[in-house]
C-alpha positions, 0 to 999 in steps of 0.5 A, spaced: 438 742 947 430 740 946 427 744 940 420 743 942 418 745 949 411 742 951 407 746 956 401 743 960 397 742 966 399 736 971 392 734 970 393 733 962 399 728 963 396 723 959 394 728 953 401 731 954 404 724 953 400 722 947 402 729 943 409 728 945 409 720 942 405 723 936 411 728 935 416 723 936 413 718 931 413 724 926 420 726 926 420 731 932 425 727 936 427 733 940 422 734 945 422 736 952 416 734 956 417 734 964 414 727 965 419 724 960 424 719 964 430 720 960 429 728 958 425 731 963 426 733 970 431 729 973 429 726 981 431 732 986 432 737 980 429 744 982 423 744 977 422 751 977 429 753 975 430 747 970 423 748 967 425 755 965 432 753 963 429 748 958 424 753 955 429 758 954 433 753 950 428 751 946 426 754 939 418 753 939 413 752 945 407 748 944 401 750 949 396 744 951 391 749 953 385 747 957 381 750 963 386 747 967 392 750 964 388 757 964 387 756 971 394 754 973 399 759 976 405 755 973 403 754 966 402 762 966 409 762 968 411 758 962 408 763 957 411 769 961 418 766 961 419 763 954 423 767 950 424 762 944 420 763 938 413 760 939 409 755 935 402 754 937 398 748 934 391 749 933 389 742 933 393 740 939 389 746 943 382 743 940 384 736 942 384 738 950 378 743 949 374 737 946 372 740 939 374 742 932 379 738 928 382 735 934 376 731 936 377 725 932 385 725 934 383 725 942 377 720 941 382 715 938 387 716 944 381 716 949 379 709 947 385 706 950 386 706 958 391 710 961 398 707 960 396 704 953 399 706 946 399 704 939 405 701 937 405 705 931 405 712 935 412 710 938 415 706 932 412 706 925 417 702 922 416 696 926 412 691 921 405 689 924 401 683 922 396 682 927 394 675 925 388 674 930 384 680 927 384 676 921 382 669 919 389 667 918 390 664 925 390 657 928 382 658 929 381 660 922 377 666 924 378 673 926 378 673 934 373 677 939 376 683 941 381 684 936 383 690 931 389 690 926 393 694 931 398 693 936 397 696 943 402 695 949 403 699 955 407 705 953 414 702 957 413 696 953 412 700 946 418 704 948 423 698 949 421 695 942 423 701 939 430 701 942 430 694 940 428 696 933 434 702 933 439 697 935 437 692 929 437 697 924 445 698 923 444 691 922 439 691 916 434 688 920 428 689 924 422 687 928 415 684 926 410 683 931 404 678 930 400 679 937 401 685 942 395 686 948 390 681 948 383 682 951 381 677 956 375 675 951 380 673 946 383 668 951 377 665 953 375 664 946 381 660 945 380 655 951 373 655 948 375 653 941 379 647 944 373 645 948 369 645 941 372 640 937 367 641 931 369 648 931 373 651 925 380 650 925 387 651 921 391 644 922 397 647 919 398 650 926 398 644 930 400 638 924 403 634 929 399 636 936 392 633 937 388 639 938 385 636 944 392 637 948 393 644 946 391 646 953 394 641 957 401 642 953 401 649 955 400 652 948 393 655 950 392 657 957 386 660 961 390 666 962 395 670 958 401 675 960 398 679 953 392 681 957 396 686 961 399 689 955 406 686 957 407 681 952 409 681 945 409 675 939 414 677 934 420 675 929 426 678 925 426 681 918 431 683 913 431 690 911 428 693 907 422 689 906 416 688 903 410 686 906 408 678 904 401 680 901 401 673 899 400 670 906 393 672 905 392 665 901 390 658 903 395 654 898 401 653 903 403 647 907 404 646 915 408 651 920 413 645 920 415 645 913 421 648 909 420 656 909 418 656 902 412 651 903 410 655 909 405 661 909 409 666 906 412 671 911 417 676 910 420 673 917 427 671 917 427 663 917 426 661 924 425 654 923 417 654 924 412 659 922 408 663 928 403 660 932 406 653 930 404 648 936 410 643 935 416 641 939 420 644 934 418 651 936 422 651 942 426 656 944 433 654 944 436 659 949 431 656 954 432 648 953 436 646 960 435 653 963 436 653 970 431 658 971 425 655 975 419 658 971 422 656 964 423 649 967 416 649 969 414 651 962 418 646 959 416 640 964 409 642 962 410 642 955 414 636 955 420 640 952 425 635 955 425 631 949 426 630 943 432 635 941 430 640 936 430 638 929 432 645 926 438 648 922 444 651 925 442 658 922 435 657 924 437 656 931 442 662 931 436 667 929 432 664 935 438 665 939 439 672 936 432 674 938 433 672 945 439 676 946 436 682 943 430 682 947 433 680 954 438 686 953 431 690 953 428 687 959 424 681 956 424 674 958 422 668 953 418 662 954 421 655 953 415 653 948 415 658 943 421 662 940 416 668 938 413 670 945 416 675 950 414 678 956 417 685 958 419 685 966 421 692 968 414 695 970 415 695 978 407 697 979 402 692 980 398 690 973 391 687 972 389 684 966 384 688 961 379 686 957 378 692 952 377 691 945 382 693 941 380 700 937 382 701 930 387 707 930 386 712 925 391 712 918 397 715 920 396 720 914 389 722 917 392 723 924 398 727 921 394 732 917 389 733 923 394 735 928 399 739 924 397 746 923 403 750 924 410 750 920 415 744 922 420 747 926 427 746 923 431 740 926 
């Protein structure tokens, strides 16, 4: 039984999804939203009867009031037929009306194109370390278009949450290094390769000539990250503390033993993140019959030599691959950390919007919550 029923106009679908995501990320897991593919209206279901039944079963109703809601006959029916105790969160109402304490919350959401979400709003337990928003990446400088937030298509973020849920009983979790990547950042990477005098951090490519990074496929003029479907990530042990020591410069190359590499709470995968080296290959795809993986392998000269990593490092890469595959992602041959989500049937276009900084979670929580939390 859903404890909270969200009543909204169909013209406010994106706002309803944003509010539902916020509720779930803050502990209200039992929410009915008709759009939800898992808990909403089922295909072919008689929607009037289903909505009436859902509203009568819930303990609280959240009305997202807007001009469209007020003018809707069916939204009025929501209010009339509800017999449950009602919760009216003022900030959510103001959020749709475009003023008052909910305005900043709305502005943060509106700054993302439709379909994109902040990963922290779907699962705040996934650790984020967005390296391209800092100087701690292969270019040695912050990358154009980056804010220190993971942004993804909503379906991709939900798939990561489900993977995180699967890991938790094993005392493991996910950590993401990169998510959506603006096209301007992709162009900046290619331009960086073409300018050999530009600053760079050779610890990310200690055995690979910088001039060959494009030819070998480590850097490309196009990226799946720009569609919001790709993510760079690793496994961590839980509980974990952020490796703040990573923000220093007295460490070794990405192929060095873990205690000599850049400090990182990641499990030891054999190399660091963004290590442009043959030892970064994904063992699950070596010798793969998959045509795309094989093409990637040939382009990156992955046929030789064999991986020079320990068995436990190989096993962790294979564990990550199996987890991601089960949740709809596919890897690439050259990089053990890179995965692309494959279960979005609609056509997508690469994006170039800059990644905005999300409001601090405590601030967003305080602004949205003005009513009592329902019992669970």
